[in-house]
C-alpha positions in Angstrom: 8.3 -10.3 -4.7 8.2 -13.8 -5.9 6.1 -15.7 -8.4 5.2 -19.4 -8.3 3.4 -21.6 -10.9 1.9 -24.9 -9.7 -0.1 -27.8 -11.5 -2.9 -29.5 -10.1 -5.3 -32.3 -11.3 -8.5 -30.5 -11.9 -10.4 -33.6 -10.3 -8.6 -32.9 -7.0 -9.7 -29.3 -6.9 -13.2 -30.3 -7.6 -13.1 -33.0 -5.0 -11.8 -30.6 -2.3 -14.3 -27.8 -3.2 -11.9 -25.3 -4.9 -13.5 -25.8 -8.4 -17.4 -26.1 -9.0 -18.3 -29.8 -9.9 -20.0 -29.2 -13.1 -17.9 -26.3 -14.5 -16.7 -28.3 -17.5 -20.1 -29.7 -18.6 -20.5 -26.6 -20.6 -17.0 -25.2 -20.7 -13.7 -26.3 -22.3 -11.2 -23.9 -20.7 -11.1 -21.0 -18.2 -8.3 -18.5 -18.2 -7.6 -15.9 -15.6 -6.9 -12.7 -17.5 -6.6 -10.4 -14.5 -7.4 -10.3 -10.9 -9.0 -7.0 -10.0 -9.7 -7.2 -6.4 -9.1 -10.1 -3.9 -9.9 -10.6 -0.3 -10.5 -13.6 1.9 -14.4 -13.6 1.0 -14.6 -13.1 -2.4 -12.6 -12.0 -5.6 -13.2 -9.9 -8.7 -11.8 -11.4 -12.0 -11.6 -10.8 -15.8 -11.9 -14.2 -17.3 -11.7 -15.7 -20.7 -14.3 -18.8 -21.0 -14.4 -21.2 -24.0 -17.7 -22.7 -24.5 -18.1 -26.3 -25.5 -20.7 -25.3 -28.2 -22.0 -22.2 -29.9 -22.3 -19.2 -27.6 -25.6 -18.4 -26.0 -27.3 -15.1 -26.6 -27.2 -12.3 -24.1 -31.0 -12.8 -23.7 -30.5 -16.5 -22.8 -27.7 -15.6 -20.3 -29.8 -12.9 -18.7 -32.8 -15.4 -18.3 -30.4 -18.0 -16.9 -28.5 -15.7 -14.7 -29.9 -16.9 -11.4 -28.8 -20.6 -12.1 -25.4 -19.6 -13.4 -24.6 -17.7 -10.3 -25.7 -20.4 -8.0 -24.1 -23.2 -10.0 -20.6 -21.5 -10.2 -20.6 -19.6 -7.0 -20.9 -16.3 -8.5 -22.0 -13.0 -6.6 -22.4 -11.3 -9.9 -21.1 -11.5 -13.6 -21.1 -9.3 -16.7 -20.3 -10.3 -20.3 -17.5 -8.0 -21.4 -16.8 -9.5 -24.9 -18.1 -12.1 -27.0 -15.9 -14.1 -29.6 -18.3 -16.4 -31.6 -15.6 -17.7 -33.9 -13.5 -19.1 -31.0 -16.7 -19.9 -28.8 -15.4 -17.5 -26.1 -16.7 -15.0 -23.4 -14.6 -12.4 -21.6 -16.5 -12.1 -18.4 -16.0 -9.8 -15.4 -17.1 -12.2 -12.5 -17.3 -11.5 -8.8 -16.9 -14.8 -7.1 -17.5 -16.1 -3.6 -14.4 -18.1 -2.4 -14.8 -21.7 -1.4 -14.0 -22.3 2.2 -10.6 -24.1 1.5 -9.5 -21.2 -0.5 -10.5 -18.8 2.1 -8.3 -20.6 4.6 -5.3 -20.3 2.1 -5.8 -16.6 1.6 -6.3 -16.1 5.4 -2.9 -17.8 6.1 -1.3 -15.7 3.4 -2.4 -12.6 5.2 -3.1 -10.7 1.8 0.5 -11.4 0.7 -0.5 -13.2 -2.6 -2.4 -12.6 -5.6 -3.5 -15.0 -8.6 -1.7 -14.0 -11.8 -1.2 -15.3 -15.4 -0.6 -18.0 -16.4 -3.8 -19.3 -14.7 -5.7 -21.8 -16.8 -8.3 -24.5 -15.9 -9.2 -27.4 -18.1 -11.1 -30.6 -17.4 -8.0 -32.5 -16.9 -5.5 -30.2 -15.1 -5.2 -26.6 -13.8 -2.0 -24.4 -14.0 -2.2 -21.8 -11.5 0.4 -18.9 -10.8 0.8 -16.6 -8.0 2.9 -13.6 -7.1 3.5 -11.8 -3.8 5.5 -11.8 -0.7 8.0 -14.8 -0.5 7.2 -15.5 3.1 3.4 -15.7 2.4 4.0 -18.1 -0.5 6.1 -20.3 1.5 3.3 -20.6 4.2 0.7 -21.6 1.7 3.1 -24.2 0.1 3.8 -25.6 3.4 0.1 -25.9 4.1 -0.5 -27.8 1.0 2.3 -30.2 1.9 0.9 -30.5 5.4 -2.5 -31.3 4.0 -1.1 -33.7 1.6 -2.8 -31.6 -1.2 -1.4 -33.0 -4.5 0.2 -30.5 -6.7 3.4 -30.1 -8.7 5.7 -27.2 -8.6 6.4 -26.1 -12.1 8.5 -23.0 -11.5 9.4 -20.3 -9.1 11.1 -16.8 -9.9 12.0 -13.6 -8.3 10.2 -10.5 -9.4 12.0 -7.7 -7.9 10.4 -4.3 -7.4 11.8 -1.3 -9.1 14.2 0.7 -7.2 12.8 4.0 -8.5 9.1 2.9 -7.8 8.0 6.3 -6.3 9.3 8.3 -9.4 9.2 5.9 -12.2 6.1 3.5 -12.0 2.8 4.0 -13.6 -0.1 5.2 -11.6 -2.4 2.3 -10.1 -5.2 3.6 -12.6 -2.7 3.6 -15.6 -1.7 0.2 -14.5 -5.1 -1.4 -14.3 -6.3 0.2 -17.6 -3.1 -1.2 -19.3 -3.6 -4.6 -17.9 -7.4 -4.6 -18.9 -6.6 -3.5 -22.4 -3.7 -6.1 -23.0 -6.0 -8.9 -21.5 -8.9 -8.0 -23.8 -6.5 -8.0 -26.8 -6.5 -4.3 -27.5 -2.7 -4.6 -28.1 -3.1 -7.9 -30.3 -2.5 -8.0 -34.0 -5.2 -8.0 -35.3 -6.8 -6.0 -32.5 -9.4 -8.1 -30.8 -11.5 -5.3 -29.2 -12.1 -1.6 -30.1 -11.5 1.3 -28.1 -15.1 1.8 -27.4 -15.9 -1.7 -26.4 -12.7 -1.5 -24.1 -14.1 1.7 -22.6 -17.7 0.3 -22.0 -15.8 -2.5 -20.0 -14.1 -0.2 -17.8 -17.0 2.5 -17.4 -15.1 5.2 -19.0 -15.7 7.2 -21.9 -13.8 6.2 -25.2 -11.9 9.5 -25.5 -11.0 9.5 -21.8 -9.8 6.1 -21.9 -7.8 6.8 -25.0 -6.0 9.7 -23.6 -5.2 7.9 -20.3 -3.6 4.9 -22.2 -1.6 7.1 -24.5 -0.1 8.9 -21.5 0.7 5.5 -19.9 2.2 4.3 -23.2 4.2 7.4 -23.7 5.5 7.0 -20.1 6.6 3.4 -20.7 8.4 4.4 -24.1 10.1 7.3 -22.5 11.4 5.0 -19.7 12.7 2.4 -22.3 14.3 5.2 -24.3 16.1 6.5 -21.3 17.2 2.9 -20.2 18.7 2.5 -23.8 20.5 5.7 -23.7 18.4 7.1 -26.8 16.8 9.9 -24.8 18.3 12.0 -22.0 16.5 12.0 -18.6 15.0 15.5 -19.3 13.4 14.1 -22.4 15.8 15.6 -25.1 17.2 13.2 -27.8 20.7 12.3 -27.3 23.2 13.2 -30.0 23.9 10.2 -32.5 27.1 8.4 -32.3 29.6 8.8 -35.0 30.4 12.0 -37.1 29.1 15.3 -35.4 28.7 17.0 -39.0 25.1 18.0 -39.7 23.6 16.0 -42.7 
C-alpha cells in the first residue's frame, strides 16, 4: 500500500468540473473525514463543512434540499452533527462523481481511495489517496499527460500488517472506530455523545458502546503485547527487577 498527498489550485478543479463552481459562495472549508464507499459512478463520504455565516436550521435545509442536491451534485445527504460555535456541519453525503473523476477512478481500477488529509478551500485543495502503488502511478501519469496542474506534497509507504488475518480489527469495528474518531468521540473535550454517534450509524447506543469497547480492548491488548507488557495469552508479564513480593 502507498499514500500520496497532492495540492491543487481549487480554481483549476472548478474549471475542469471536479469541484462545483459555486461551492464556496456559502462555505469556507470542506474536509473529508471518511470515505465509506467509492465506485466509479458515486461515492459515500463523511464530510465536515464550515459555513460562511450562521448555520441554517434543519427545517431550512429540508426545504432547500432539492436545490442543494442539484447545485452540489449530491444524490442524497444527511446532517449527522451541527456545531454552531464553529459554524460547522458534519454531513453524510452520497455524491455523483463528475466525468473527469470517473475517468481517473476507472483508470485506477478500484485501487485507490481518498483519505485524510483532504481539505478544500476557495484557494487550494489538499488531497490524499492511499491504495495500490501501480494504481496511484497510473493516475499520476494521466495527470501529467493531461497537463493537469498539481504539486506532489508527499508520498509514503503504508505496509500491511503481516499478521492481518489474525490481528486486525473486523471491517465493522474499523468503520465504527473511524466514524467515532472523525466525529470527535475521542477528542478532549468530546465533541459528540455516544447517543448521537449511534444515531449517525443506525445502531443502538448500548450496542455501539459494546462494539467500540471490544475494538478498543483489542487495540490495547495488541499494543501491550508489542511492548512486552502482556504475554500473547493475555497474562501480565512479570515486572523486571526483584522477584520478591511487595
